[in-house]
matplotlib code that plots the C-alpha trace (Angstrom):
import matplotlib.pyplot as plt

x = [127.4, 125.9, 126.6, 128.5, 126.0, 125.6, 122.1, 120.8, 117.5, 115.7, 112.1, 109.9, 109.3, 112.8, 113.0, 111.4, 113.9, 116.7, 115.5, 114.9, 118.4, 120.1, 117.9, 118.8, 122.6, 123.9, 126.8, 125.7, 129.0, 127.3, 124.0, 123.6, 120.8, 119.9, 121.2, 119.0, 116.5, 114.9, 111.3, 108.6, 107.7, 111.2, 112.7, 115.3, 117.4, 115.6, 117.4, 115.8, 113.8, 116.5, 119.2, 117.3, 116.7, 120.5, 121.6, 119.3, 120.8, 124.4, 125.1, 127.4, 125.5, 126.8, 125.0, 126.7, 125.0, 126.1, 127.7, 129.0, 132.4, 135.5, 135.9, 132.4, 133.0, 136.3, 134.7, 131.7, 134.1, 136.3, 133.5, 134.3, 130.8, 129.4, 126.2, 124.2, 120.6, 118.6, 115.1, 113.8, 117.3, 116.6, 120.2, 121.2, 123.8, 126.5, 128.0, 131.2, 129.0, 126.9, 130.1, 131.8, 130.1, 130.8, 127.2, 125.4, 123.1, 119.5, 116.6, 113.1, 110.7, 107.1, 105.3, 104.7, 107.5, 107.6, 104.2, 105.0, 108.7, 109.8, 109.5, 105.9, 104.6, 102.3, 100.4, 100.1, 98.7, 95.8, 95.2, 94.8, 92.4, 94.7, 93.2, 96.6, 100.2, 103.2, 106.9, 109.7, 113.3, 115.4, 119.1, 119.9, 121.5, 122.0, 118.3, 115.3, 114.0, 114.9, 116.9, 116.4, 113.7, 114.5, 111.3, 107.9, 104.9, 101.5, 99.0, 95.4, 94.3, 90.9, 88.3, 88.6, 92.3, 94.3, 98.0, 99.0, 97.6, 99.1, 102.5, 102.4, 101.3, 104.1, 106.7, 106.0, 105.9, 108.8, 111.1, 110.2, 110.7, 114.1, 114.9, 114.2, 115.9, 119.1, 118.9, 118.7, 121.5, 123.6, 123.1, 123.8, 120.2, 118.7, 117.5, 116.6, 114.4, 114.3, 111.5, 108.9, 108.7, 105.0, 103.2, 105.9, 104.4, 106.2, 105.2, 106.3, 106.6, 103.4, 103.2, 101.4, 99.4, 97.6, 96.4, 93.4, 90.1, 88.3, 84.8, 83.8, 85.4, 83.4, 83.0, 85.4, 88.2, 87.6, 87.5, 90.8, 92.5, 91.6, 92.8, 95.9, 97.1, 96.1, 97.6, 100.4, 100.4, 96.5, 93.9, 92.1, 89.2, 88.0, 84.9, 83.0, 83.4, 82.4, 82.7, 85.9, 87.2, 88.9, 91.1, 90.0, 92.2, 90.2, 91.7, 89.0, 85.9, 83.6, 80.8, 77.9, 74.2, 72.7, 73.9, 73.8, 76.1, 79.8, 80.9, 77.4, 76.8, 73.9, 73.0, 74.1, 76.7, 79.2, 78.2, 79.4, 78.2, 80.8, 80.7, 78.9, 77.8, 79.0, 81.5, 80.9, 83.7, 84.6, 87.7, 89.2, 91.6, 91.2, 94.4, 96.3, 94.0, 94.3, 92.6, 88.9, 86.1, 83.3, 80.8, 83.2, 83.8, 80.1, 79.5, 81.7, 81.0, 77.5, 77.6, 74.2, 72.7, 73.1, 76.4, 78.9, 82.5, 85.5]
y = [70.0, 71.8, 75.4, 77.3, 80.0, 83.0, 83.3, 86.8, 87.2, 88.3, 87.6, 84.5, 85.0, 84.0, 80.8, 78.5, 79.5, 78.7, 75.4, 74.5, 75.5, 73.7, 70.5, 70.4, 69.9, 73.4, 74.4, 77.5, 79.2, 82.0, 83.4, 87.1, 88.7, 91.8, 92.5, 91.2, 93.9, 94.3, 92.9, 91.8, 93.0, 92.5, 94.1, 91.4, 91.0, 88.9, 87.0, 87.1, 84.2, 83.5, 83.6, 81.0, 78.6, 79.2, 78.0, 75.0, 73.9, 74.5, 77.3, 80.3, 83.4, 87.1, 90.1, 93.3, 96.7, 97.7, 96.2, 99.7, 99.4, 98.0, 95.6, 94.2, 93.9, 91.9, 89.6, 88.9, 88.2, 85.9, 83.3, 82.6, 81.7, 81.1, 83.1, 84.9, 84.3, 87.3, 87.1, 90.2, 90.9, 94.7, 96.1, 97.5, 95.5, 97.9, 97.4, 95.7, 93.1, 92.4, 91.7, 89.7, 86.4, 85.2, 83.9, 87.0, 87.8, 86.6, 88.0, 86.5, 89.5, 89.0, 90.4, 90.1, 92.5, 95.2, 95.7, 96.6, 97.1, 98.2, 97.4, 96.4, 94.5, 92.0, 94.7, 97.0, 94.2, 93.4, 97.1, 97.8, 95.1, 93.1, 89.9, 88.1, 88.4, 86.1, 85.8, 86.7, 85.6, 88.2, 88.8, 91.9, 95.1, 98.6, 99.6, 99.1, 95.7, 96.6, 93.5, 91.0, 88.4, 84.7, 82.8, 83.9, 82.2, 83.4, 83.2, 84.3, 86.8, 85.7, 88.3, 88.1, 86.8, 89.0, 90.2, 87.5, 84.6, 85.9, 86.2, 82.5, 81.3, 83.3, 82.4, 78.6, 78.9, 81.2, 78.7, 76.2, 78.7, 79.7, 76.1, 75.4, 78.7, 77.7, 74.3, 75.8, 78.1, 75.1, 73.6, 76.8, 76.9, 79.8, 82.3, 86.0, 88.6, 92.5, 94.0, 95.6, 99.4, 99.4, 98.5, 99.8, 100.5, 101.1, 99.5, 102.0, 101.1, 101.1, 104.5, 104.5, 107.5, 105.4, 102.6, 104.4, 103.2, 105.9, 104.8, 107.4, 105.3, 102.8, 99.5, 97.7, 100.1, 99.8, 96.0, 96.1, 98.4, 96.3, 92.9, 94.4, 95.6, 92.3, 91.1, 93.7, 96.6, 96.4, 98.9, 100.3, 102.6, 104.0, 103.0, 105.0, 103.6, 105.1, 108.8, 108.0, 105.7, 102.5, 101.6, 98.3, 96.7, 95.0, 91.8, 90.3, 91.6, 90.7, 92.4, 93.6, 94.4, 97.9, 101.5, 104.6, 107.4, 106.3, 104.6, 103.8, 100.4, 98.8, 95.6, 93.2, 91.6, 94.5, 95.6, 99.0, 101.5, 102.9, 105.6, 103.3, 100.0, 98.3, 95.9, 93.3, 92.7, 89.1, 89.3, 92.0, 93.0, 95.4, 97.2, 95.0, 91.9, 88.8, 88.6, 87.4, 86.6, 89.4, 87.0, 86.8, 90.5, 91.2, 88.9, 91.0, 94.4, 95.8, 97.8, 99.2, 99.6, 103.2, 103.9, 105.8, 104.7, 106.8]
z = [81.1, 84.1, 84.3, 87.2, 88.2, 90.5, 91.8, 92.8, 94.5, 97.8, 98.4, 98.4, 94.7, 93.9, 96.0, 93.5, 90.8, 93.2, 94.1, 90.5, 89.5, 92.3, 91.7, 88.2, 89.1, 88.2, 90.4, 92.4, 93.1, 95.3, 96.3, 96.5, 98.4, 100.2, 103.8, 106.7, 108.2, 111.3, 111.4, 113.7, 117.2, 118.6, 115.5, 115.1, 112.1, 109.5, 106.8, 103.4, 102.0, 99.4, 102.2, 104.3, 101.5, 100.2, 103.7, 103.7, 100.4, 101.8, 99.4, 100.2, 100.9, 100.2, 101.2, 99.8, 100.2, 96.7, 93.7, 92.3, 94.1, 92.7, 95.6, 95.1, 91.4, 91.8, 94.2, 91.8, 89.0, 91.2, 91.2, 87.7, 87.0, 83.4, 84.0, 86.6, 87.3, 88.8, 90.3, 92.2, 93.7, 94.4, 93.6, 90.3, 88.4, 87.0, 83.7, 85.1, 86.7, 83.6, 81.7, 84.4, 83.4, 79.8, 79.0, 80.5, 83.3, 82.9, 84.8, 85.4, 85.3, 86.5, 83.5, 79.7, 78.6, 77.4, 79.6, 83.2, 83.2, 86.6, 90.5, 91.0, 87.7, 89.7, 91.7, 88.6, 86.3, 88.6, 89.6, 85.8, 85.3, 82.9, 81.6, 81.6, 83.0, 83.0, 83.3, 80.9, 80.8, 79.4, 79.1, 81.1, 79.8, 81.5, 81.0, 83.2, 82.1, 78.4, 77.7, 74.8, 75.6, 75.5, 76.9, 78.0, 79.9, 80.1, 83.0, 82.8, 85.6, 87.2, 87.7, 91.6, 91.7, 94.0, 93.6, 96.2, 94.2, 91.0, 92.7, 93.9, 90.4, 88.7, 91.2, 90.5, 86.7, 86.7, 88.4, 85.8, 82.9, 84.1, 84.5, 80.8, 79.7, 81.5, 80.1, 76.5, 77.5, 78.6, 75.1, 73.3, 72.1, 73.9, 71.4, 71.8, 70.4, 70.7, 72.9, 70.7, 71.0, 71.2, 74.4, 76.9, 80.3, 83.7, 87.1, 89.7, 93.2, 95.1, 97.4, 100.7, 99.4, 96.8, 99.2, 100.5, 98.8, 96.7, 96.8, 94.1, 91.5, 89.5, 91.3, 88.8, 89.5, 93.2, 93.0, 91.0, 93.3, 96.4, 94.8, 93.2, 96.7, 98.5, 100.7, 100.9, 101.4, 101.3, 100.4, 103.3, 104.5, 107.8, 109.5, 112.0, 115.5, 118.9, 117.7, 116.1, 113.2, 112.9, 109.9, 108.0, 105.3, 102.5, 101.4, 99.1, 97.3, 94.5, 92.5, 94.6, 94.0, 94.3, 94.3, 96.2, 97.5, 97.4, 100.5, 101.8, 103.4, 101.3, 103.3, 106.1, 103.9, 103.7, 100.4, 99.7, 97.1, 94.7, 92.1, 89.8, 91.2, 94.3, 95.7, 98.5, 101.0, 101.4, 103.6, 105.8, 108.5, 111.4, 112.5, 114.7, 114.2, 112.0, 108.6, 108.8, 106.6, 106.4, 108.1, 111.2, 111.3, 111.3, 114.2, 116.4, 114.9, 114.0, 110.8, 110.1, 106.5, 105.5, 107.5, 105.4, 105.5, 104.6]

ax = plt.figure().add_subplot(projection="3d")
ax.plot(x, y, z, "-o")
ax.set_aspect("equal")
plt.show()
């Protein structure tokens, strides 16, 4: 018998899971998401991707600013749901909420737990040069991604794969994984395992102070840093321009040939020396401009061999 669910999510990453659960015939009693925020040039309020998809599906949408008040907790319990499904929601679920649904609250986390608990698991996995990532379904408790694990799916991280590409892959397989987990929960067949104590790491939020490229590091670290921050928030450097400097966001790189003083342009293909080795820029974005291939950029901007970027 289909379950009565509360869905809780906010960004694009959560949308495939909502679609999967609704398509499977489960009753979605309510969709919780974050409040609209101003965005764009006009700074108009923008609904979250989950809110837009929920409305397309004809589902009721709630946007409480917190779940810590008695009023919010009474409202949550009044949905009389069997379980809650949480995917990148963005608000803390207090104990009263976790205990308000008889079967529990289940989170889809974008890592192979216990590695990369926390806010930015996709970015951190790529930035660290991990060979694989994945998604984990866990039953939530009061800790930070510490709950018992139910199901897991692994995904290899290619040598040049960006965080954006990994995000899209994990979102798709995550929706399918949660679909299967809820089906097992419906049958009373979902099994759990404690997270191991070994291998715990934390994926802290990306700070703007760590987005600037440090060319003094080995090329592999520079490459991982760039792809781990692509497309957002983006790793960047400054290029000399008419006595000043223009900020350039780097979206895609690969291994380059040659070497030299860190930050030195080595050829006419935007190969830049690092502390050890070099990276070749394949795609980039000037401030206020659209992303473009390196070849297109070079047609409009002369970058001489031997120039030092900052």
